[in-house]
C-alpha positions in Angstrom: 119.7 175.9 -25.2 120.3 175.9 -21.9 118.2 173.7 -19.2 118.7 174.1 -15.7 116.7 171.3 -14.9 117.8 167.6 -16.3 116.6 167.8 -20.0 115.6 164.2 -21.6 115.5 163.2 -25.0 114.4 160.0 -25.6 114.6 157.2 -28.6 112.7 154.3 -29.3 114.4 152.4 -32.1 112.0 149.5 -33.1 113.5 147.0 -35.3 111.3 144.3 -38.0 110.8 143.4 -41.2 110.4 146.1 -42.6 113.3 148.3 -41.6 115.9 146.4 -42.0 116.9 144.9 -38.6 120.0 143.0 -39.6 121.4 146.5 -40.9 120.8 148.4 -38.1 121.4 145.2 -35.4 125.2 146.0 -36.4 124.7 149.5 -34.6 122.6 148.5 -31.3 122.1 145.3 -29.6 118.4 144.6 -30.1 116.1 143.4 -27.1 113.7 140.7 -28.3 109.7 141.1 -27.1 107.8 138.3 -25.4 104.7 138.2 -27.7 102.7 136.1 -25.5 102.8 138.8 -22.0 100.6 141.5 -22.4 102.8 144.0 -19.9 106.2 143.5 -19.7 109.2 145.4 -17.9 111.2 147.1 -20.8 114.5 148.3 -18.7 116.9 146.0 -19.9 119.6 147.1 -22.6 118.8 151.2 -23.4 122.1 153.6 -24.7 123.2 156.1 -22.6 124.7 159.7 -23.3 124.6 162.2 -21.0 125.2 165.1 -23.9 122.8 167.1 -25.8 123.9 165.9 -29.6 121.8 166.4 -33.0 120.5 164.2 -34.9 120.4 161.0 -32.0 116.3 160.7 -32.7 117.2 159.6 -35.8 117.3 155.9 -36.4 120.1 155.6 -38.3 122.1 157.7 -35.6 125.3 155.9 -34.6 125.2 154.9 -31.0 127.7 152.1 -30.6 129.9 154.4 -28.5 127.6 155.0 -26.0 127.1 153.9 -22.7 124.6 150.6 -22.2 123.0 150.6 -19.1 119.9 148.9 -17.3 116.8 151.0 -15.8 116.0 152.8 -13.8 119.0 155.0 -13.7 120.0 158.0 -12.0 122.9 160.5 -13.8 123.1 162.7 -11.0 125.4 160.4 -8.8 127.8 159.5 -11.2 130.8 161.0 -12.0 131.0 162.7 -8.7 133.2 165.2 -7.9 136.4 165.9 -5.7 134.5 165.7 -1.8 135.7 169.3 -0.2 133.9 170.4 2.9 131.1 173.3 2.8 131.3 173.1 -0.7 130.9 169.8 -2.3 128.8 166.9 -0.5 128.0 163.4 -2.8 126.4 164.5 -5.5 125.5 167.7 -4.3 128.2 170.9 -5.0 127.5 174.6 -4.4 128.9 175.4 -7.6 125.9 173.4 -9.6 124.4 175.2 -12.4 120.8 174.6 -11.6 121.5 175.4 -8.2 118.1 174.9 -6.1 116.4 174.4 -9.2 118.1 170.9 -9.2 119.0 170.1 -5.3 122.5 171.1 -6.2 123.2 168.2 -8.6 124.6 168.2 -11.9 121.4 168.7 -13.9 122.2 168.9 -17.7 120.7 167.0 -20.7 121.1 163.3 -21.5 119.8 161.0 -24.4 118.6 157.1 -24.0 118.2 154.9 -27.3 117.0 151.7 -27.4 116.5 149.3 -30.1 114.3 146.3 -29.7 112.4 143.6 -32.6 108.5 143.4 -32.2 107.7 139.5 -33.5 105.4 138.7 -36.3 102.8 137.4 -33.9 101.9 140.8 -32.9 99.9 141.5 -35.7 97.1 143.7 -35.3 97.4 144.3 -32.0 98.3 147.4 -30.3 101.7 148.4 -28.7 102.2 150.8 -26.4 105.0 152.4 -24.0 104.8 153.0 -20.1 107.4 155.4 -18.0 106.3 155.2 -14.5 108.6 158.6 -13.9 111.0 160.4 -16.3 113.2 163.9 -14.6 111.9 165.6 -16.4 111.2 167.3 -19.8 111.2 164.2 -21.6 111.2 164.2 -25.3 110.6 160.9 -27.2 110.5 159.8 -30.6 110.2 156.2 -31.7 111.7 155.7 -35.5 112.1 159.4 -36.1 108.6 160.1 -35.0 108.2 162.2 -32.5 105.6 161.1 -29.7 105.2 163.5 -27.4 106.8 165.5 -24.9 106.4 165.1 -20.8 107.3 168.5 -19.0 106.1 166.9 -15.4 108.9 164.4 -13.2 106.8 162.7 -11.2 103.8 160.9 -12.7 104.0 158.3 -15.3 102.5 158.7 -18.8 101.9 156.0 -22.1 102.4 156.4 -25.6 100.8 154.4 -28.7 103.4 153.1 -30.7 101.7 151.2 -33.2 101.2 153.8 -35.9 105.0 154.2 -36.4 106.3 150.4 -35.7 107.4 148.5 -38.4 106.5 144.9 -38.0 118.7 163.0 -14.8 117.1 159.9 -16.2 114.7 157.7 -16.0 114.5 156.8 -12.8 111.3 154.4 -12.3 110.6 151.7 -14.7 109.4 150.9 -18.3 107.3 149.1 -19.3 106.0 147.6 -22.9 102.3 146.5 -23.4 100.8 144.4 -26.1 97.1 144.2 -26.6 94.5 143.4 -28.7 92.4 145.8 -30.0 89.9 145.7 -27.6 91.8 145.9 -24.4 91.0 147.4 -21.0 92.5 151.1 -21.2 95.8 151.9 -19.3 94.4 152.3 -15.7 90.9 151.8 -16.6 90.2 149.6 -13.5 88.4 151.1 -10.0 87.6 149.3 -7.0 85.8 151.3 -4.5 83.9 150.1 -1.5 81.4 152.1 -1.0 79.1 150.4 1.8 81.1 148.5 4.5 79.8 146.7 7.4 81.6 143.3 9.2 78.7 141.4 7.7 79.6 142.3 3.8 80.7 144.6 1.6 79.7 146.3 -1.5 82.5 145.9 -3.7 82.0 148.4 -7.3 84.4 147.8 -10.4 84.5 150.4 -12.7 86.0 149.0 -16.0 86.9 151.3 -18.9 87.1 149.1 -22.3 88.8 150.5 -25.5 87.9 149.6 -28.8 90.8 150.5 -31.4 89.0 148.6 -34.2 87.5 149.9 -37.6 83.6 148.0 -35.9 81.4 148.3 -32.9 82.2 145.1 -30.9 79.8 143.7 -28.4 81.8 142.3 -25.2 81.3 140.7 -22.3 83.2 142.1 -18.7 83.6 139.4 -16.1 84.7 140.4 -12.7 86.3 137.7 -10.2 86.4 138.9 -6.5 89.8 137.0 -5.1 91.1 136.7 -1.1 94.2 137.1 -0.7 95.7 133.3 -1.4 93.3 133.2 -4.5 89.8 131.8 -3.7 86.8 133.0 -5.3 84.4 134.9 -3.3 82.3 136.0 -5.7 81.7 136.9 -9.6 79.8 138.5 -12.0 79.3 139.3 -16.0 77.5 142.2 -17.9 77.6 142.7 -21.3 78.3 145.8 -23.4 79.1 147.3 -26.9 81.8 149.5 -27.7 81.9 151.5 -30.3 84.4 151.6 -33.0 87.6 154.1 -32.2 85.3 154.7 -28.6 85.4 153.6 -25.0 82.8 152.8 -22.8 82.7 152.4 -18.6 81.4 149.2 -17.2 80.2 149.3 -14.1 79.9 145.7 -11.6 78.7 145.6 -7.9 79.4 142.4 -6.1 78.9 142.0 -2.5 81.7 140.5 -0.4 80.5 138.6 2.7 82.3 139.2 6.6 85.0 141.1 4.7 88.6 141.4 6.4 89.3 144.9 6.7 92.5 146.7 5.6 94.6 148.1 8.9 97.8 149.0 9.6 98.1 146.0 11.4 96.3 144.0 9.2 96.8 145.2 5.3 94.9 142.2 4.1 93.7 143.0 0.4 91.2 141.2 -2.2 92.3 140.8 -6.0 89.8 142.2 -9.1 90.4 139.5 -12.0 88.5 141.6 -14.9 88.5 139.8 -17.8 86.6 140.8 -21.5 85.6 138.1 -23.7 84.0 138.2 -27.6 82.1 135.2 -28.0 83.8 132.6 -26.2 87.4 134.1 -26.7 89.4 135.8 -24.1 90.6 139.5 -25.6 92.1 140.5 -22.5 92.5 140.1 -19.2 93.9 142.1 -16.2 93.7 142.2 -12.2 94.6 145.1 -9.2 94.3 144.6 -5.3 92.5 146.3 -3.5 91.7 146.6 0.6 88.2 147.3 2.2 88.2 149.4 5.3 86.2 153.1 6.3 87.8 156.3 6.8 86.1 159.2 7.5 87.9 163.0 8.8 86.0 165.7 10.8 87.0 168.6 13.5 86.2 166.9 16.3 88.0 163.5 16.5 90.4 163.7 13.4 91.1 160.8 11.3 89.4 157.4 11.8 90.0 153.7 10.1 87.7 151.3 10.5 86.2 153.4 13.2 89.4 153.5 15.1 91.4 157.1 15.4 95.1 156.9 14.3 97.5 160.4 14.6 99.1 161.5 11.2 102.2 161.6 11.3 104.1 163.6 8.3 107.6 164.6 6.8 109.2 166.1 4.5 110.2 162.8 2.9 111.5 163.4 -1.2 111.2 160.7 -4.0 115.1 160.0 -3.7 117.3 157.8 -2.0 119.8 160.0 -0.4 123.7 158.5 -1.7 121.4 156.0 -3.7 120.0 159.0 -6.1 116.3 159.0 -7.6 117.1 155.6 -8.6 113.7 153.5 -7.8 115.4 150.4 -6.7 112.7 147.9 -5.7 114.4 146.8 -2.6 115.2 150.3 -1.5 111.8 151.7 -1.9 110.7 148.8 0.3 
């Protein structure tokens, strides 16, 4: 099958005590997983092949000849053709098979494989993998199990690896999460400031709590508001019961006295720290930054931020970094 856009096929291989990890380790270099970190960067020790090959989704497939690399990665800026004025410029060629569909870059099909070891301490915890961005048409397997297909190239996506583990390119970061059965859902914290004045701001924190266990669970959700330097300025807690194999939304409202406004000149941010407890045991804790500001649009004044009119200037700015390709290099993104 021919694809004009970049077609990606990804394989995650997990080594564990039930799969004979030592035998598979002769084929690849397994990465160690930190059992104490809830979410950890998963960019290291991937294998890559720019080709379409049968059977590469199987754990037994030998990929020892594939290139070893660290993500993020963009193969469209590799192996550049000879430069020719008016025909070839950097990674862009008029003869590209994808033409405008691939931005006159090479496109094609690529495979990525990664083998990693989950520590025994993982136990009954839930393990998931999050891709910040894969361009595009990404099929993902784990130990031969097809986890899913993600067609869009610009949005993040998550797969639950727990049922399947035993014991162009991926141009953005990849993260591995190990959490308890009761935890905050992915992107499960939302902070809004519905009322803002110079004397006080109302802060609403909505938390989605997930229970992937087999029995209903009472939990306590605590929210701390912190300043940019980590000082706690308010806190609250609320109890809820999360049904087995269910989820519940917990909304809490706090007051922030004399808030510092977020603005273009002074982008000050607070932090909301959410902690989930069962009895005295902490089962999950996450935080998210937020700014306090007011925005308004109308036909007479245009856009105002904190009651100050600001002219909006736009541009056609793509996600890539020119000759650096689409790779999300942190320094280049700045």
